[in-house]
PDB file of N, CA, C and O in Angstrom:
ATOM      1  N   MET A   1      24.374 -18.374-115.507  1.00  0.00           N
ATOM      2  CA  MET A   1      25.618 -18.403-116.249  1.00  0.00           C
ATOM      3  C   MET A   1      26.814 -18.556-115.308  1.00  0.00           C
ATOM      4  O   MET A   1      27.743 -19.317-115.583  1.00  0.00           O
ATOM      5  N   ALA A   2      26.774 -17.831-114.211  1.00  0.00           N
ATOM      6  CA  ALA A   2      27.885 -17.907-113.259  1.00  0.00           C
ATOM      7  C   ALA A   2      27.957 -19.288-112.620  1.00  0.00           C
ATOM      8  O   ALA A   2      29.048 -19.799-112.367  1.00  0.00           O
ATOM      9  N   ILE A   3      26.810 -19.889-112.359  1.00  0.00           N
ATOM     10  CA  ILE A   3      26.804 -21.220-111.747  1.00  0.00           C
ATOM     11  C   ILE A   3      27.411 -22.242-112.702  1.00  0.00           C
ATOM     12  O   ILE A   3      28.154 -23.127-112.278  1.00  0.00           O
ATOM     13  N   ALA A   4      27.098 -22.122-113.979  1.00  0.00           N
ATOM     14  CA  ALA A   4      27.665 -23.038-114.967  1.00  0.00           C
ATOM     15  C   ALA A   4      29.181 -22.876-115.053  1.00  0.00           C
ATOM     16  O   ALA A   4      29.902 -23.865-115.180  1.00  0.00           O
ATOM     17  N   LEU A   5      29.663 -21.651-114.988  1.00  0.00           N
ATOM     18  CA  LEU A   5      31.106 -21.421-115.025  1.00  0.00           C
ATOM     19  C   LEU A   5      31.808 -21.951-113.772  1.00  0.00           C
ATOM     20  O   LEU A   5      32.927 -22.459-113.843  1.00  0.00           O
ATOM     21  N   VAL A   6      31.137 -21.825-112.630  1.00  0.00           N
ATOM     22  CA  VAL A   6      31.719 -22.361-111.391  1.00  0.00           C
ATOM     23  C   VAL A   6      31.805 -23.884-111.470  1.00  0.00           C
ATOM     24  O   VAL A   6      32.814 -24.470-111.079  1.00  0.00           O
ATOM     25  N   ILE A   7      30.761 -24.519-111.970  1.00  0.00           N
ATOM     26  CA  ILE A   7      30.774 -25.975-112.108  1.00  0.00           C
ATOM     27  C   ILE A   7      31.863 -26.403-113.090  1.00  0.00           C
ATOM     28  O   ILE A   7      32.580 -27.373-112.840  1.00  0.00           O
ATOM     29  N   LEU A   8      31.989 -25.679-114.211  1.00  0.00           N
ATOM     30  CA  LEU A   8      33.033 -25.972-115.186  1.00  0.00           C
ATOM     31  C   LEU A   8      34.422 -25.779-114.584  1.00  0.00           C
ATOM     32  O   LEU A   8      35.339 -26.548-114.872  1.00  0.00           O
ATOM     33  N   LEU A   9      34.577 -24.758-113.752  1.00  0.00           N
ATOM     34  CA  LEU A   9      35.859 -24.503-113.094  1.00  0.00           C
ATOM     35  C   LEU A   9      36.212 -25.619-112.123  1.00  0.00           C
ATOM     36  O   LEU A   9      37.364 -26.050-112.064  1.00  0.00           O
ATOM     37  N   ILE A  10      35.244 -26.084-111.372  1.00  0.00           N
ATOM     38  CA  ILE A  10      35.487 -27.166-110.409  1.00  0.00           C
ATOM     39  C   ILE A  10      35.849 -28.457-111.130  1.00  0.00           C
ATOM     40  O   ILE A  10      36.795 -29.141-110.739  1.00  0.00           O
ATOM     41  N   ILE A  11      35.109 -28.792-112.172  1.00  0.00           N
ATOM     42  CA  ILE A  11      35.388 -30.023-112.921  1.00  0.00           C
ATOM     43  C   ILE A  11      36.756 -29.952-113.591  1.00  0.00           C
ATOM     44  O   ILE A  11      37.511 -30.925-113.573  1.00  0.00           O
ATOM     45  N   SER A  12      37.072 -28.808-114.178  1.00  0.00           N
ATOM     46  CA  SER A  12      38.371 -28.686-114.841  1.00  0.00           C
ATOM     47  C   SER A  12      39.528 -28.699-113.844  1.00  0.00           C
ATOM     48  O   SER A  12      40.601 -29.216-114.153  1.00  0.00           O
ATOM     49  N   SER A  13      39.326 -28.143-112.666  1.00  0.00           N
ATOM     50  CA  SER A  13      40.411 -28.154-111.679  1.00  0.00           C
ATOM     51  C   SER A  13      40.660 -29.562-111.146  1.00  0.00           C
ATOM     52  O   SER A  13      41.810 -29.962-110.967  1.00  0.00           O
ATOM     53  N   ILE A  14      39.596 -30.309-110.893  1.00  0.00           N
ATOM     54  CA  ILE A  14      39.771 -31.692-110.432  1.00  0.00           C
ATOM     55  C   ILE A  14      40.408 -32.536-111.533  1.00  0.00           C
ATOM     56  O   ILE A  14      41.293 -33.347-111.262  1.00  0.00           O
ATOM     57  N   GLY A  15      39.958 -32.346-112.772  1.00  0.00           N
ATOM     58  CA  GLY A  15      40.552 -33.075-113.887  1.00  0.00           C
ATOM     59  C   GLY A  15      41.997 -32.711-114.118  1.00  0.00           C
ATOM     60  O   GLY A  15      42.811 -33.571-114.452  1.00  0.00           O
ATOM     61  N   LEU A  16      42.326 -31.446-113.944  1.00  0.00           N
ATOM     62  CA  LEU A  16      43.708 -30.999-114.119  1.00  0.00           C
ATOM     63  C   LEU A  16      44.620 -31.609-113.056  1.00  0.00           C
ATOM     64  O   LEU A  16      45.734 -32.035-113.360  1.00  0.00           O
ATOM     65  N   ILE A  17      44.154 -31.649-111.836  1.00  0.00           N
ATOM     66  CA  ILE A  17      44.937 -32.274-110.760  1.00  0.00           C
ATOM     67  C   ILE A  17      45.166 -33.749-111.056  1.00  0.00           C
ATOM     68  O   ILE A  17      46.281 -34.249-110.905  1.00  0.00           O
ATOM     69  N   ALA A  18      44.112 -34.449-111.480  1.00  0.00           N
ATOM     70  CA  ALA A  18      44.231 -35.873-111.784  1.00  0.00           C
ATOM     71  C   ALA A  18      45.163 -36.115-112.965  1.00  0.00           C
ATOM     72  O   ALA A  18      45.971 -37.043-112.932  1.00  0.00           O
ATOM     73  N   ALA A  19      45.062 -35.299-114.004  1.00  0.00           N
ATOM     74  CA  ALA A  19      45.912 -35.489-115.182  1.00  0.00           C
ATOM     75  C   ALA A  19      47.386 -35.257-114.856  1.00  0.00           C
ATOM     76  O   ALA A  19      48.253 -35.971-115.360  1.00  0.00           O
ATOM     77  N   VAL A  20      47.669 -34.275-114.025  1.00  0.00           N
ATOM     78  CA  VAL A  20      49.062 -34.011-113.651  1.00  0.00           C
ATOM     79  C   VAL A  20      49.608 -35.144-112.782  1.00  0.00           C
ATOM     80  O   VAL A  20      50.756 -35.559-112.946  1.00  0.00           O
ATOM     81  N   LEU A  21      48.796 -35.636-111.869  1.00  0.00           N
ATOM     82  CA  LEU A  21      49.268 -36.707-110.990  1.00  0.00           C
ATOM     83  C   LEU A  21      49.441 -38.036-111.720  1.00  0.00           C
ATOM     84  O   LEU A  21      50.259 -38.860-111.312  1.00  0.00           O
ATOM     85  N   LEU A  22      48.692 -38.251-112.779  1.00  0.00           N
ATOM     86  CA  LEU A  22      48.801 -39.506-113.515  1.00  0.00           C
ATOM     87  C   LEU A  22      49.936 -39.523-114.527  1.00  0.00           C
ATOM     88  O   LEU A  22      50.264 -40.580-115.067  1.00  0.00           O
ATOM     89  N   GLN A  23      50.537 -38.375-114.792  1.00  0.00           N
ATOM     90  CA  GLN A  23      51.668 -38.343-115.721  1.00  0.00           C
ATOM     91  C   GLN A  23      52.879 -38.989-115.079  1.00  0.00           C
ATOM     92  O   GLN A  23      53.091 -38.891-113.870  1.00  0.00           O
ATOM     93  N   SER A  24      53.674 -39.656-115.914  1.00  0.00           N
ATOM     94  CA  SER A  24      54.902 -40.241-115.389  1.00  0.00           C
ATOM     95  C   SER A  24      55.936 -39.142-115.216  1.00  0.00           C
ATOM     96  O   SER A  24      55.974 -38.182-115.984  1.00  0.00           O
ATOM     97  N   GLY A  25      56.767 -39.292-114.208  1.00  0.00           N
ATOM     98  CA  GLY A  25      57.795 -38.298-113.940  1.00  0.00           C
ATOM     99  C   GLY A  25      58.861 -38.318-115.011  1.00  0.00           C
ATOM    100  O   GLY A  25      59.114 -39.358-115.619  1.00  0.00           O
ATOM    101  N   ARG A  26      59.486 -37.187-115.246  1.00  0.00           N
ATOM    102  CA  ARG A  26      60.530 -37.113-116.263  1.00  0.00           C
ATOM    103  C   ARG A  26      61.801 -37.829-115.804  1.00  0.00           C
ATOM    104  O   ARG A  26      62.499 -38.449-116.607  1.00  0.00           O
ATOM    105  N   SER A  27      62.086 -37.739-114.539  1.00  0.00           N
ATOM    106  CA  SER A  27      63.212 -38.496-113.996  1.00  0.00           C
ATOM    107  C   SER A  27      62.857 -38.874-112.568  1.00  0.00           C
ATOM    108  O   SER A  27      62.386 -38.044-111.790  1.00  0.00           O
ATOM    109  N   ALA A  28      63.084 -40.100-112.244  1.00  0.00           N
ATOM    110  CA  ALA A  28      62.735 -40.592-110.922  1.00  0.00           C
ATOM    111  C   ALA A  28      64.003 -40.773-110.088  1.00  0.00           C
ATOM    112  O   ALA A  28      64.246 -41.848-109.540  1.00  0.00           O
ATOM    113  N   GLY A  29      64.789 -39.736-110.000  1.00  0.00           N
ATOM    114  CA  GLY A  29      66.007 -39.803-109.199  1.00  0.00           C
ATOM    115  C   GLY A  29      67.058 -40.673-109.863  1.00  0.00           C
ATOM    116  O   GLY A  29      67.274 -40.583-111.071  1.00  0.00           O
ATOM    117  N   LEU A  30      67.708 -41.512-109.078  1.00  0.00           N
ATOM    118  CA  LEU A  30      68.780 -42.356-109.583  1.00  0.00           C
ATOM    119  C   LEU A  30      68.239 -43.412-110.539  1.00  0.00           C
ATOM    120  O   LEU A  30      68.879 -43.720-111.545  1.00  0.00           O
ATOM    121  N   SER A  31      67.078 -43.966-110.239  1.00  0.00           N
ATOM    122  CA  SER A  31      66.517 -44.982-111.135  1.00  0.00           C
ATOM    123  C   SER A  31      66.133 -44.377-112.479  1.00  0.00           C
ATOM    124  O   SER A  31      66.184 -45.066-113.498  1.00  0.00           O
ATOM    125  N   GLY A  32      65.751 -43.108-112.501  1.00  0.00           N
ATOM    126  CA  GLY A  32      65.449 -42.437-113.755  1.00  0.00           C
ATOM    127  C   GLY A  32      66.694 -42.230-114.589  1.00  0.00           C
ATOM    128  O   GLY A  32      66.643 -42.301-115.817  1.00  0.00           O
ATOM    129  N   ALA A  33      67.819 -41.972-113.926  1.00  0.00           N
ATOM    130  CA  ALA A  33      69.071 -41.789-114.657  1.00  0.00           C
ATOM    131  C   ALA A  33      69.542 -43.102-115.263  1.00  0.00           C
ATOM    132  O   ALA A  33      70.087 -43.125-116.367  1.00  0.00           O
ATOM    133  N   ILE A  34      69.330 -44.194-114.537  1.00  0.00           N
ATOM    134  CA  ILE A  34      69.743 -45.508-115.037  1.00  0.00           C
ATOM    135  C   ILE A  34      68.831 -45.960-116.165  1.00  0.00           C
ATOM    136  O   ILE A  34      69.309 -46.473-117.178  1.00  0.00           O
ATOM    137  N   SER A  35      67.535 -45.780-116.006  1.00  0.00           N
ATOM    138  CA  SER A  35      66.604 -46.244-117.037  1.00  0.00           C
ATOM    139  C   SER A  35      66.582 -45.320-118.240  1.00  0.00           C
ATOM    140  O   SER A  35      66.051 -45.690-119.287  1.00  0.00           O
ATOM    141  N   GLY A  36      67.143 -44.135-118.117  1.00  0.00           N
ATOM    142  CA  GLY A  36      67.180 -43.211-119.247  1.00  0.00           C
ATOM    143  C   GLY A  36      67.955 -43.777-120.420  1.00  0.00           C
ATOM    144  O   GLY A  36      67.584 -43.556-121.573  1.00  0.00           O
ATOM    145  N   ALA A  37      69.031 -44.507-120.140  1.00  0.00           N
ATOM    146  CA  ALA A  37      69.805 -45.119-121.215  1.00  0.00           C
ATOM    147  C   ALA A  37      69.013 -46.231-121.877  1.00  0.00           C
ATOM    148  O   ALA A  37      69.092 -46.416-123.091  1.00  0.00           O
ATOM    149  N   GLY A  38      68.256 -46.966-121.092  1.00  0.00           N
ATOM    150  CA  GLY A  38      67.424 -48.033-121.651  1.00  0.00           C
ATOM    151  C   GLY A  38      66.318 -47.490-122.526  1.00  0.00           C
ATOM    152  O   GLY A  38      65.976 -48.094-123.543  1.00  0.00           O
ATOM    153  N   GLU A  39      65.758 -46.364-122.147  1.00  0.00           N
ATOM    154  CA  GLU A  39      64.705 -45.752-122.953  1.00  0.00           C
ATOM    155  C   GLU A  39      65.255 -45.247-124.272  1.00  0.00           C
ATOM    156  O   GLU A  39      64.554 -45.261-125.283  1.00  0.00           O
ATOM    157  N   ALA A  40      66.508 -44.799-124.273  1.00  0.00           N
ATOM    158  CA  ALA A  40      67.107 -44.317-125.511  1.00  0.00           C
ATOM    159  C   ALA A  40      67.336 -45.466-126.486  1.00  0.00           C
ATOM    160  O   ALA A  40      67.239 -45.282-127.700  1.00  0.00           O
ATOM    161  N   VAL A  41      67.640 -46.650-125.958  1.00  0.00           N
ATOM    162  CA  VAL A  41      67.909 -47.805-126.810  1.00  0.00           C
ATOM    163  C   VAL A  41      66.604 -48.468-127.257  1.00  0.00           C
ATOM    164  O   VAL A  41      66.411 -48.735-128.443  1.00  0.00           O
ATOM    165  N   PHE A  42      65.713 -48.732-126.298  1.00  0.00           N
ATOM    166  CA  PHE A  42      64.511 -49.518-126.588  1.00  0.00           C
ATOM    167  C   PHE A  42      63.292 -48.662-126.895  1.00  0.00           C
ATOM    168  O   PHE A  42      62.268 -49.194-127.324  1.00  0.00           O
ATOM    169  N   GLY A  43      63.370 -47.384-126.694  1.00  0.00           N
ATOM    170  CA  GLY A  43      62.220 -46.505-126.926  1.00  0.00           C
ATOM    171  C   GLY A  43      61.361 -46.410-125.689  1.00  0.00           C
ATOM    172  O   GLY A  43      61.354 -47.307-124.847  1.00  0.00           O
ATOM    173  N   LYS A  44      60.644 -45.323-125.589  1.00  0.00           N
ATOM    174  CA  LYS A  44      59.816 -45.075-124.412  1.00  0.00           C
ATOM    175  C   LYS A  44      58.360 -45.276-124.782  1.00  0.00           C
ATOM    176  O   LYS A  44      57.961 -45.025-125.919  1.00  0.00           O
ATOM    177  N   LYS A  45      57.586 -45.718-123.847  1.00  0.00           N
ATOM    178  CA  LYS A  45      56.149 -45.883-124.047  1.00  0.00           C
ATOM    179  C   LYS A  45      55.511 -44.496-124.054  1.00  0.00           C
ATOM    180  O   LYS A  45      55.316 -43.889-123.001  1.00  0.00           O
ATOM    181  N   LYS A  46      55.187 -44.002-125.245  1.00  0.00           N
ATOM    182  CA  LYS A  46      54.771 -42.620-125.377  1.00  0.00           C
ATOM    183  C   LYS A  46      53.262 -42.439-125.444  1.00  0.00           C
ATOM    184  O   LYS A  46      52.784 -41.314-125.301  1.00  0.00           O
ATOM    185  N   GLY A  47      52.509 -43.481-125.650  1.00  0.00           N
ATOM    186  CA  GLY A  47      51.079 -43.337-125.873  1.00  0.00           C
ATOM    187  C   GLY A  47      50.360 -42.628-124.756  1.00  0.00           C
ATOM    188  O   GLY A  47      49.662 -41.642-124.995  1.00  0.00           O
ATOM    189  N   MET A  48      50.514 -43.108-123.545  1.00  0.00           N
ATOM    190  CA  MET A  48      49.813 -42.526-122.405  1.00  0.00           C
ATOM    191  C   MET A  48      50.401 -41.174-122.019  1.00  0.00           C
ATOM    192  O   MET A  48      49.670 -40.277-121.600  1.00  0.00           O
ATOM    193  N   ASP A  49      51.706 -41.022-122.154  1.00  0.00           N
ATOM    194  CA  ASP A  49      52.330 -39.748-121.812  1.00  0.00           C
ATOM    195  C   ASP A  49      51.849 -38.628-122.730  1.00  0.00           C
ATOM    196  O   ASP A  49      51.581 -37.516-122.276  1.00  0.00           O
ATOM    197  N   GLU A  50      51.742 -38.930-124.019  1.00  0.00           N
ATOM    198  CA  GLU A  50      51.247 -37.923-124.954  1.00  0.00           C
ATOM    199  C   GLU A  50      49.780 -37.606-124.696  1.00  0.00           C
ATOM    200  O   GLU A  50      49.358 -36.454-124.795  1.00  0.00           O
ATOM    201  N   LEU A  51      49.008 -38.637-124.367  1.00  0.00           N
ATOM    202  CA  LEU A  51      47.592 -38.432-124.069  1.00  0.00           C
ATOM    203  C   LEU A  51      47.415 -37.543-122.843  1.00  0.00           C
ATOM    204  O   LEU A  51      46.609 -36.613-122.860  1.00  0.00           O
ATOM    205  N   PHE A  52      48.161 -37.822-121.788  1.00  0.00           N
ATOM    206  CA  PHE A  52      48.043 -37.014-120.574  1.00  0.00           C
ATOM    207  C   PHE A  52      48.567 -35.600-120.784  1.00  0.00           C
ATOM    208  O   PHE A  52      48.062 -34.662-120.168  1.00  0.00           O
ATOM    209  N   ALA A  53      49.571 -35.429-121.641  1.00  0.00           N
ATOM    210  CA  ALA A  53      50.078 -34.083-121.932  1.00  0.00           C
ATOM    211  C   ALA A  53      49.018 -33.265-122.664  1.00  0.00           C
ATOM    212  O   ALA A  53      48.806 -32.096-122.343  1.00  0.00           O
ATOM    213  N   LYS A  54      48.352 -33.872-123.646  1.00  0.00           N
ATOM    214  CA  LYS A  54      47.293 -33.163-124.367  1.00  0.00           C
ATOM    215  C   LYS A  54      46.095 -32.897-123.465  1.00  0.00           C
ATOM    216  O   LYS A  54      45.481 -31.832-123.538  1.00  0.00           O
ATOM    217  N   LEU A  55      45.764 -33.866-122.617  1.00  0.00           N
ATOM    218  CA  LEU A  55      44.655 -33.697-121.684  1.00  0.00           C
ATOM    219  C   LEU A  55      44.942 -32.577-120.689  1.00  0.00           C
ATOM    220  O   LEU A  55      44.056 -31.786-120.367  1.00  0.00           O
ATOM    221  N   THR A  56      46.176 -32.511-120.203  1.00  0.00           N
ATOM    222  CA  THR A  56      46.569 -31.458-119.278  1.00  0.00           C
ATOM    223  C   THR A  56      46.477 -30.083-119.936  1.00  0.00           C
ATOM    224  O   THR A  56      45.995 -29.131-119.323  1.00  0.00           O
ATOM    225  N   ALA A  57      46.937 -29.981-121.172  1.00  0.00           N
ATOM    226  CA  ALA A  57      46.880 -28.702-121.876  1.00  0.00           C
ATOM    227  C   ALA A  57      45.436 -28.273-122.121  1.00  0.00           C
ATOM    228  O   ALA A  57      45.103 -27.097-121.968  1.00  0.00           O
ATOM    229  N   GLY A  58      44.596 -29.201-122.493  1.00  0.00           N
ATOM    230  CA  GLY A  58      43.186 -28.879-122.725  1.00  0.00           C
ATOM    231  C   GLY A  58      42.474 -28.461-121.452  1.00  0.00           C
ATOM    232  O   GLY A  58      41.724 -27.484-121.446  1.00  0.00           O
ATOM    233  N   LEU A  59      42.706 -29.192-120.379  1.00  0.00           N
ATOM    234  CA  LEU A  59      42.073 -28.847-119.102  1.00  0.00           C
ATOM    235  C   LEU A  59      42.599 -27.516-118.562  1.00  0.00           C
ATOM    236  O   LEU A  59      41.850 -26.754-117.950  1.00  0.00           O
ATOM    237  N   ALA A  60      43.873 -27.238-118.786  1.00  0.00           N
ATOM    238  CA  ALA A  60      44.426 -25.947-118.355  1.00  0.00           C
ATOM    239  C   ALA A  60      43.781 -24.798-119.117  1.00  0.00           C
ATOM    240  O   ALA A  60      43.512 -23.741-118.546  1.00  0.00           O
ATOM    241  N   ALA A  61      43.534 -25.005-120.407  1.00  0.00           N
ATOM    242  CA  ALA A  61      42.880 -23.962-121.204  1.00  0.00           C
ATOM    243  C   ALA A  61      41.444 -23.735-120.725  1.00  0.00           C
ATOM    244  O   ALA A  61      40.996 -22.593-120.619  1.00  0.00           O
ATOM    245  N   VAL A  62      40.726 -24.821-120.438  1.00  0.00           N
ATOM    246  CA  VAL A  62      39.352 -24.691-119.929  1.00  0.00           C
ATOM    247  C   VAL A  62      39.350 -23.990-118.577  1.00  0.00           C
ATOM    248  O   VAL A  62      38.494 -23.147-118.311  1.00  0.00           O
ATOM    249  N   PHE A  63      40.306 -24.340-117.728  1.00  0.00           N
ATOM    250  CA  PHE A  63      40.415 -23.717-116.410  1.00  0.00           C
ATOM    251  C   PHE A  63      40.685 -22.219-116.546  1.00  0.00           C
ATOM    252  O   PHE A  63      40.070 -21.404-115.859  1.00  0.00           O
ATOM    253  N   LEU A  64      41.605 -21.868-117.435  1.00  0.00           N
ATOM    254  CA  LEU A  64      41.949 -20.459-117.639  1.00  0.00           C
ATOM    255  C   LEU A  64      40.759 -19.667-118.168  1.00  0.00           C
ATOM    256  O   LEU A  64      40.459 -18.583-117.667  1.00  0.00           O
ATOM    257  N   LEU A  65      40.086 -20.201-119.170  1.00  0.00           N
ATOM    258  CA  LEU A  65      38.964 -19.481-119.760  1.00  0.00           C
ATOM    259  C   LEU A  65      37.782 -19.367-118.802  1.00  0.00           C
ATOM    260  O   LEU A  65      37.104 -18.340-118.773  1.00  0.00           O
ATOM    261  N   SER A  66      37.533 -20.410-118.022  1.00  0.00           N
ATOM    262  CA  SER A  66      36.431 -20.312-117.065  1.00  0.00           C
ATOM    263  C   SER A  66      36.764 -19.352-115.924  1.00  0.00           C
ATOM    264  O   SER A  66      35.878 -18.675-115.404  1.00  0.00           O
ATOM    265  N   SER A  67      38.032 -19.291-115.536  1.00  0.00           N
ATOM    266  CA  SER A  67      38.446 -18.316-114.521  1.00  0.00           C
ATOM    267  C   SER A  67      38.293 -16.887-115.030  1.00  0.00           C
ATOM    268  O   SER A  67      37.806 -16.012-114.313  1.00  0.00           O
ATOM    269  N   LEU A  68      38.708 -16.662-116.261  1.00  0.00           N
ATOM    270  CA  LEU A  68      38.557 -15.328-116.852  1.00  0.00           C
ATOM    271  C   LEU A  68      37.078 -14.964-117.025  1.00  0.00           C
ATOM    272  O   LEU A  68      36.688 -13.817-116.802  1.00  0.00           O
ATOM    273  N   GLY A  69      36.274 -15.927-117.416  1.00  0.00           N
ATOM    274  CA  GLY A  69      34.844 -15.679-117.555  1.00  0.00           C
ATOM    275  C   GLY A  69      34.190 -15.316-116.243  1.00  0.00           C
ATOM    276  O   GLY A  69      33.345 -14.422-116.196  1.00  0.00           O
ATOM    277  N   LEU A  70      34.567 -15.999-115.175  1.00  0.00           N
ATOM    278  CA  LEU A  70      34.034 -15.663-113.851  1.00  0.00           C
ATOM    279  C   LEU A  70      34.486 -14.288-113.397  1.00  0.00           C
ATOM    280  O   LEU A  70      33.722 -13.549-112.776  1.00  0.00           O
ATOM    281  N   ALA A  71      35.721 -13.947-113.706  1.00  0.00           N
ATOM    282  CA  ALA A  71      36.214 -12.626-113.320  1.00  0.00           C
ATOM    283  C   ALA A  71      35.473 -11.512-114.066  1.00  0.00           C
ATOM    284  O   ALA A  71      35.183 -10.459-113.498  1.00  0.00           O
ATOM    285  N   MET A  72      35.175 -11.757-115.330  1.00  0.00           N
ATOM    286  CA  MET A  72      34.450 -10.744-116.112  1.00  0.00           C
ATOM    287  C   MET A  72      32.993 -10.628-115.687  1.00  0.00           C
ATOM    288  O   MET A  72      32.424  -9.536-115.710  1.00  0.00           O
ATOM    289  N   ILE A  73      32.395 -11.730-115.305  1.00  0.00           N
ATOM    290  CA  ILE A  73      31.006 -11.695-114.856  1.00  0.00           C
ATOM    291  C   ILE A  73      30.903 -11.004-113.491  1.00  0.00           C
ATOM    292  O   ILE A  73      29.920 -10.319-113.209  1.00  0.00           O
ATOM    293  N   GLY A  74      31.922 -11.190-112.653  1.00  0.00           N
ATOM    294  CA  GLY A  74      31.913 -10.640-111.316  1.00  0.00           C
ATOM    295  C   GLY A  74      32.043  -9.121-111.267  1.00  0.00           C
ATOM    296  O   GLY A  74      31.773  -8.516-110.229  1.00  0.00           O
ATOM    297  N   ARG A  75      32.444  -8.507-112.348  1.00  0.00           N
ATOM    298  CA  ARG A  75      32.645  -7.048-112.340  1.00  0.00           C
ATOM    299  C   ARG A  75      31.362  -6.310-112.401  1.00  0.00           C
ATOM    300  O   ARG A  75      31.358  -5.079-112.402  1.00  0.00           O
TER     301      ARG A  75
END
């Protein structure tokens, strides 16, 4: 059981790192401030951003639960 939780923790941590790195930044400095007006007029490409946000939340929940499970098993 502990080995399965460790494997789940490793997979979720790698996935969480990848999901966070693949998300687009909220503002990219000066270019983000300039393009912010364009996004307000033309709309922003939300499909991938919403997908990565949901993926990040799901992986964070799996990471949290597997960490808690390992802590409870270790006692």
